[in-house]
C-alpha positions in Angstrom: 26.8 -0.8 17.5 23.6 -0.7 15.5 20.5 0.1 17.0 19.3 -3.7 17.4 22.5 -4.5 19.1 21.9 -1.7 21.2 18.6 -3.2 22.1 20.0 -6.9 22.9 22.6 -5.6 25.1 20.4 -3.4 26.7 18.1 -6.2 27.7 21.2 -8.3 29.4 22.0 -5.4 31.6 21.4 -5.2 35.2 19.5 -1.7 35.1 16.2 -2.1 37.1 13.3 -0.1 34.8 11.4 2.3 36.8 10.0 3.7 33.4 7.5 2.6 30.9 6.6 0.1 29.9 4.7 -1.3 32.1 6.1 -4.8 31.6 9.5 -3.8 33.0 10.7 -6.1 30.8 10.5 -9.1 33.0 6.4 -9.7 32.8 5.9 -11.4 29.4 3.6 -13.6 27.8 5.1 -17.5 27.0 7.6 -17.2 24.4 8.2 -13.6 24.1 10.9 -13.1 26.7 13.4 -12.0 24.7 11.1 -9.6 23.4 10.3 -7.9 26.0 13.9 -7.5 27.4 14.3 -5.1 24.7 11.3 -3.4 24.8 12.2 0.1 26.0 11.6 3.8 26.5 13.7 7.0 25.7 16.3 6.0 28.1 19.7 6.6 28.3 21.7 5.5 25.0 18.7 4.8 22.8 17.8 8.2 21.3 14.6 10.3 20.6 12.6 9.4 17.1 11.5 13.0 17.0 14.4 14.7 17.5 17.4 11.7 16.7 20.9 13.0 17.0 22.4 9.5 18.4 21.8 5.8 17.6 18.2 6.5 15.7 20.2 9.4 13.4 22.6 7.2 12.7 20.2 4.1 11.9 17.9 6.6 9.7 21.5 8.1 7.6 22.1 4.2 7.5 18.5 3.3 5.8 19.7 6.5 3.5 22.7 5.4 2.4 21.3 2.0 1.6 18.3 3.5 -0.9 20.0 6.4 -2.0 18.0 8.8 -0.7 18.8 12.1 1.1 17.0 11.6 3.9 15.3 8.5 5.3 12.8 9.1 8.4 11.5 5.6 10.7 8.0 5.5 10.9 6.5 2.7 13.2 2.7 3.2 12.4 3.3 2.3 9.0 2.9 3.5 5.6 0.0 4.8 7.0 1.2 7.4 8.9 3.9 8.2 6.7 1.5 8.9 4.2 -0.4 11.4 6.4 2.5 13.1 7.0 4.4 13.0 3.5 1.0 14.9 2.4 0.5 17.2 4.9 4.0 18.6 4.5 3.7 18.9 0.8 0.2 20.4 0.7 0.3 23.0 3.0 -0.7 26.1 2.1 -2.5 25.4 -0.7 -4.8 22.7 -0.3 -4.4 21.4 -4.0 -3.7 17.7 -4.5 -3.8 15.6 -7.3 -4.6 11.7 -6.2 -4.4 8.3 -8.2 -7.7 7.2 -8.0 -6.3 3.9 -6.9 -4.8 5.1 -3.8 -4.9 3.8 -0.8 -7.8 4.7 1.8 -5.2 6.9 4.1 -4.8 9.2 0.7 -8.5 9.5 1.5 -8.1 10.4 5.0 -5.7 13.0 4.5 -7.8 14.7 1.8 -10.7 15.1 4.6 -8.5 15.6 7.9 -6.5 18.2 5.9 -9.2 20.0 3.8 -7.6 19.3 0.8 -9.1 19.7 -3.0 -9.0 16.8 -4.7 -8.5 16.1 -8.6 -8.4 12.4 -9.2 -6.8 10.6 -12.0 -8.1 7.8 -12.9 -6.4 4.8 -14.2 -7.6 2.5 -17.1 -8.5 -1.0 -16.3 -7.3 -4.0 -17.7 -9.8 -5.9 -19.6 -8.3 -9.1 -19.8 -7.1 -9.5 -16.3 -9.6 -6.5 -14.4 -6.7 -4.6 -12.9 -5.9 -1.4 -12.8 -3.2 0.1 -15.4 -0.3 2.3 -14.4 -0.6 6.4 -14.2 0.0 7.3 -17.7 2.2 10.7 -17.8 0.0 12.4 -19.9 -3.1 12.0 -17.3 -0.8 13.4 -15.1 0.2 16.9 -17.1 -3.5 16.9 -17.7 -4.9 16.6 -13.9 -2.0 19.4 -13.5 -3.7 21.6 -15.9 -7.3 21.2 -14.3 -5.4 21.8 -10.7 -3.4 24.5 -11.5 -4.7 26.6 -14.6 -2.1 28.5 -17.1 -1.3 31.9 -14.8 -2.2 30.7 -11.2 0.5 30.5 -9.1 0.1 27.7 -6.3 1.5 27.7 -2.8 2.4 24.2 -3.0 0.7 21.1 -4.3 1.1 17.4 -4.8 1.0 14.5 -6.7 0.3 11.4 -4.8 0.5 7.6 -6.4 0.7 4.2 -6.0 3.3 2.2 -7.4 3.8 -0.4 -7.1 0.3 -1.2 -6.8 -1.2 -4.5 -4.7 -1.3 -6.4 -7.7 2.5 -4.8 -8.4 1.7 -2.5 -11.5 4.5 0.1 -11.9 3.8 3.8 -13.1 6.9 5.6 -15.1 7.7 7.7 -12.0 10.8 9.1 -13.4 8.7 11.0 -16.4 5.8 11.7 -14.1 8.5 13.5 -11.6 9.4 15.5 -14.6 6.0 16.8 -15.4 5.4 17.2 -11.9 8.5 19.3 -11.4 8.1 21.4 -14.4 4.9 23.0 -12.7 6.1 22.9 -9.0 4.2 20.2 -7.9 6.0 17.7 -5.4 5.5 13.9 -5.6 4.9 11.4 -3.5 4.9 7.8 -4.0 3.3 4.9 -1.9 5.9 2.7 -2.3 4.5 0.5 0.3 4.9 -2.8 -1.7 8.1 -1.7 -3.2 11.0 -1.7 -0.3 12.7 -4.5 -2.2 13.2 -3.0 -5.3 16.5 -1.6 -4.9 18.0 -5.1 -3.8 17.6 -6.7 -7.6 17.7 -5.8 -11.1 15.0 -8.3 -11.5 12.6 -5.9 -10.2 11.6 -2.3 -11.6 13.6 0.6 -10.2 12.7 2.1 -7.1 10.8 5.4 -7.1 13.7 6.7 -4.8 16.2 6.9 -7.7 13.4 7.9 -10.4 13.0 11.5 -8.8 9.9 11.4 -6.7 10.2 13.6 -3.8 9.1 11.6 -1.0 8.5 7.6 -1.2 6.9 5.9 1.4 7.9 2.0 2.0 6.7 -0.7 4.3 9.7 -2.5 5.5 7.3 -5.5 6.7 5.4 -6.1 3.5 8.9 -7.4 1.5 11.6 -7.1 4.0 11.8 -9.1 7.1 10.8 -5.9 9.6 8.1 -6.3 11.8 4.6 -5.2 11.4 3.9 -1.7 11.6 7.2 -0.8 10.0 7.9 1.7 7.3 10.1 4.3 6.0 9.8 8.0 4.6 12.8 9.0 2.0 12.8 12.2 1.1 14.5 14.0 -1.6 15.1 17.5 -3.4 13.9 20.9 -2.3 10.5 21.2 -3.3 8.9 20.2 0.4 10.2 21.7 3.1 12.6 19.4 5.7 11.0 20.9 8.5 7.5 20.6 7.5 8.3 16.6 7.3 9.5 16.6 10.7 6.8 18.2 12.0 4.3 16.3 10.6 5.8 13.0 11.6 5.7 14.3 15.1 1.8 15.2 14.2 1.2 11.4 12.7 3.3 9.0 14.5 2.9 8.2 18.6 5.1 10.0 20.6 5.9 6.7 22.1 7.4 4.7 19.2 8.3 1.2 20.0 12.1 0.3 20.2 11.4 -3.4 19.1 9.9 -1.8 15.8 12.7 0.3 15.0 15.1 -1.9 16.4 13.5 -4.4 13.2 13.7 -2.1 10.6 17.7 -1.5 11.4 18.4 -5.1 11.8 16.9 -5.6 8.4 18.5 -2.6 6.9 21.9 -4.4 8.1 20.9 -7.5 6.9 20.3 -6.3 3.3 23.4 -4.7 3.7 25.5 -7.6 4.4 23.2 -10.3 2.8 20.9 -8.6 0.2 23.0 -10.0 -3.0 22.9 -13.6 -1.8 19.7 -13.5 -0.3 17.9 -12.1 -3.7 19.9 -14.1 -6.0 18.8 -17.2 -4.4 14.6 -16.1 -4.2 14.8 -14.4 -8.0 16.2 -17.7 -9.4 13.4 -19.5 -7.6 10.8 -17.4 -8.3 11.6 -17.3 -12.0 11.0 -21.2 -12.1 8.0 -20.8 -9.9 6.5 -18.0 -12.7 7.6 -20.7 -15.3 5.6 -23.2 -13.6 2.3 -21.2 -13.0 2.1 -20.3 -16.8 1.9 -24.0 -17.5 -1.3 -24.4 -15.5 -5.0 -24.4 -17.5 -7.4 -22.6 -14.9 -4.6 -19.9 -13.4 -3.6 -16.8 -15.5 -0.2 -15.1 -14.7 0.1 -11.6 -15.8 3.3 -10.3 -17.5 4.2 -6.6 -18.5 3.5 -7.1 -22.1 0.2 -7.9 -21.1 -0.4 -4.5 -19.6 -1.2 -1.6 -22.0 0.1 2.5 -22.4 0.3 3.1 -18.9 2.0 0.8 -17.4 5.5 1.1 -17.1 6.6 -2.3 -15.6 5.6 -4.9 -13.3 6.8 -6.3 -9.8 7.1 -9.8 -10.2 7.4 -10.6 -7.0 3.1 -10.7 -6.6 1.6 -13.6 -8.0 -1.4 -12.5 -9.5 -3.5 -16.0 -9.9 -6.1 -14.3 -12.3 -9.3 -16.9 -12.8 -11.3 -14.5 -14.7 -11.1 -16.3 -18.2 -13.0 -19.4 -16.7 -15.5 -17.3 -14.9 -13.8 -18.5 -11.2 -14.7 -16.7 -8.5 -11.3 -15.3 -6.7 -12.6 -15.4 -3.1 -13.7 -18.9 -3.4 -10.2 -19.8 -5.1 -8.7 -18.3 -1.8 -11.1 -20.1 0.6 -10.0 -23.2 -1.3 -6.5 -22.9 -0.9 -7.0 -22.0 2.9 -9.5 -24.5 4.0 -8.3 -27.6 1.8 -4.5 -26.9 1.2 -3.8 -24.6 4.6 -2.3 -21.8 2.3 -3.4 -18.8 3.2 -3.1 -16.0 0.3 -2.8 -12.3 0.8 -6.4 -10.9 -0.7 -8.9 -11.7 -2.9 -10.6 -10.0 -5.3 -13.9 -11.2 -7.6 -11.2 -12.2 -10.7 -8.2 -13.4 -9.0 -6.1 -14.6 -5.6 -3.1 -12.4 -5.2 0.2 -14.8 -3.5 2.9 -12.3 -2.0 6.1 -13.6 -2.5 9.6 -12.1 -0.6 13.0 -12.9 0.2 12.1 -14.5 3.2 10.3 -17.8 1.1 12.2 -21.1 0.9 12.6 -23.8 -1.6 9.8 -25.6 0.3 7.1 -23.0 0.1 7.3 -22.4 -3.6 7.1 -26.2 -4.3 4.1 -26.5 -2.0 2.3 -24.0 -3.6 2.8 -24.9 -7.2 2.0 -28.5 -6.2 -1.2 -27.2 -4.7 -2.2 -25.1 -8.2 -1.3 -28.2 -10.2 -3.9 -30.4 -8.0 -6.7 -27.3 -8.0 -6.0 -27.3 -11.8 -7.8 -30.6 -12.6 -10.1 -30.9 -9.4 -13.3 -30.6 -11.1 -15.0 -30.5 -7.1 -12.9 -27.1 -6.9 -14.2 -26.0 -10.2 -17.8 -26.3 -9.7 -17.1 -24.6 -6.1 -15.3 -21.9 -7.5 -17.9 -21.2 -10.4 -19.1 -17.7 -11.4 -22.8 -17.5 -11.4 -24.0 -15.1 -14.6 -25.0 -12.3 -12.1 -21.4 -12.4 -10.3 -19.7 -11.8 -13.6 -18.7 -8.6 -15.2 -17.9 -7.9 -18.6 -15.1 -5.8 -19.6 -16.6 -2.5 -20.4 -18.4 -2.7 -16.6 -14.5 -2.9 -15.3 -14.0 0.6 -16.0 -13.3 2.6 -12.2 -16.5 4.8 -12.1 -15.7 8.4 -12.0 -17.3 10.0 -9.3 -19.1 13.4 -9.1 -17.5 15.4 -5.9 -20.5 17.2 -4.3 -19.7 18.2 -1.1 -16.1 18.8 0.4 -14.9 15.7 1.9 -14.5 16.7 5.3 -17.8 18.4 5.0 -19.1 15.2 4.1 -16.9 13.1 6.7 -17.7 14.8 9.6 -21.0 16.5 9.1 -24.4 14.7 10.1 -25.2 10.9 8.4 -27.3 8.3 8.3 -27.7 4.7 7.2 -30.1 3.8 4.3 -29.7 0.4 2.2 -28.1 0.5 -0.4 -30.4 -0.1 -2.9 -31.4 3.6 -2.0 -28.5 5.3 -2.0 -28.7 5.7 -5.8 -27.9 9.9 -6.2 -27.1 10.3 -2.5 -23.8 11.7 -0.8 -21.2 9.2 0.5 -20.6 10.1 4.0 -17.6 7.8 4.1 -15.2 5.4 2.5 -16.4 2.3 0.5 -13.9 -0.5 -0.5 -12.8 -4.0 -0.6 -10.2 -4.6 1.9 -7.7 -5.4 1.1 -6.4 -3.3 -1.3 -8.1 -0.6 0.7 -8.9 1.5 -2.3 -12.3 3.2 -2.1 -14.8 3.1 -5.0 -16.6 5.8 -3.2 -15.6 8.5 -0.7 -16.7 11.4 1.5 -18.4 13.7 -0.2 -19.1 12.2 -3.6 -22.9 11.5 -5.3 -23.7 7.5 -5.3 -24.4 6.2 -8.6 -26.1 3.2 -10.5 -22.7 1.9 -11.5 -21.2 2.4 -8.1 -24.0 0.6 -6.4 -23.9 -2.3 -9.2 -20.4 -3.0 -8.7 -20.8 -3.1 -4.6 -23.6 -5.4 -5.6 -21.5 -7.6 -7.3 -18.9 -8.1 -4.8 -21.1 -8.7 -1.7 -22.8 -11.3 -4.2 -19.2 -13.2 -4.8 -18.6 -13.4 -1.1 -16.6 -10.3 0.1 -17.1 -8.3 3.1 -17.0 -4.2 2.0 -16.0 -1.8 4.3 -18.5 1.0 4.6 -21.6 -1.1 3.1 -22.6 -4.5 4.8 -25.9 -3.9 2.6 -26.3 -0.4 4.3 -24.3 2.6 3.6 -23.8 5.7 5.6 -24.5 9.1 3.6 -25.1 12.7 4.1 -28.0 13.4 6.5 -29.3 16.5 4.7 -28.2 15.6 1.1 -30.6 14.0 -1.6 
């Protein structure tokens, strides 16, 4: 019996719950009755996520076999919690971390909380599409030299990269893993957007099978599991397995949701039983849809060959609808899709709109999207509404991610005295928090970094384009005693 089957059967039994949760599997909002009947705590038979020895261990072992990992753990506070646990496990004792600059904000939070000393790898920016390229293996090698000079013997350390990125850019994980292991560094791959990769040759190979030591995947992003669910895969001997379990105890709730864990388990069994059929249908439809989008005039769709030396491959499940060539506003395009045509996209940046596709999409959904894009492609009212003003546009040379100077340890800046000042007065001050667009949660400034004129210029552009910028509403938090 699988975990999900157990929960269904348990919900139909006549056991009265004198235990959590407070709804007692009875008092449910209308429409959620069946879900509430399965919402239980650690009662007889459900096992314990923090010491799994029964049905949960079987479920995690099944997921490990499905993905080909040595060990797999269920995580119910998303890839964020898994990343925090992975970094804490891999970096204990050394304080050394090498991180791609386009990592998720949770990586920066780990740097703050764990008082790590970061070395950042800045990806090159693709000028045609305003998208970060992949991380070059040579850049990883150089960063390791900087973090661990010849003759030094680091106790531990980790390299953290995101692959695929939000727009689907995939780095050469196999080569990067080899470089990391030559120097004793563990490789952590944030593959939150890649839980679907192993289930079709249409997609790039997963980091799990490319030599990464710790791989984090969000099962709710591209598989049919519930929101907030994730997997942490562990391979190799560079990271102590008990330390991983200990850090999951630290960063994960002691009251994990069995509904969420059951949805992970159900998704894993669906992939084993029907994955081939589902992904064959999905990828055929997706291939046709991408070809149809390429016929449009005002929406461009990047392919792997459009990227440079850092990009190893592209996850084509992501539809990056670029409007950059025609100097249109990605935020305005997303608003038009939502307001006029009732299509909600995943995210928008100044230069593109991102529509995520998954195995859960159907023929009708794809047909509706291409029909709407064709209508917008010739709609002069949309073109006028989405046209960028000259002060909103950045040329290719302005798109490189600004290299920031660390002037104070992250934890001191994040947890020390701070004040709010106008953005115009922030140049030369030390940031006390992360400043980023949400999504994709990639900070342009992190705690302890000196804010530059270039940083301010890019933030102003985001604000002029109508984006909400986390960490800046026209004012920013800076370290009080640094100037």
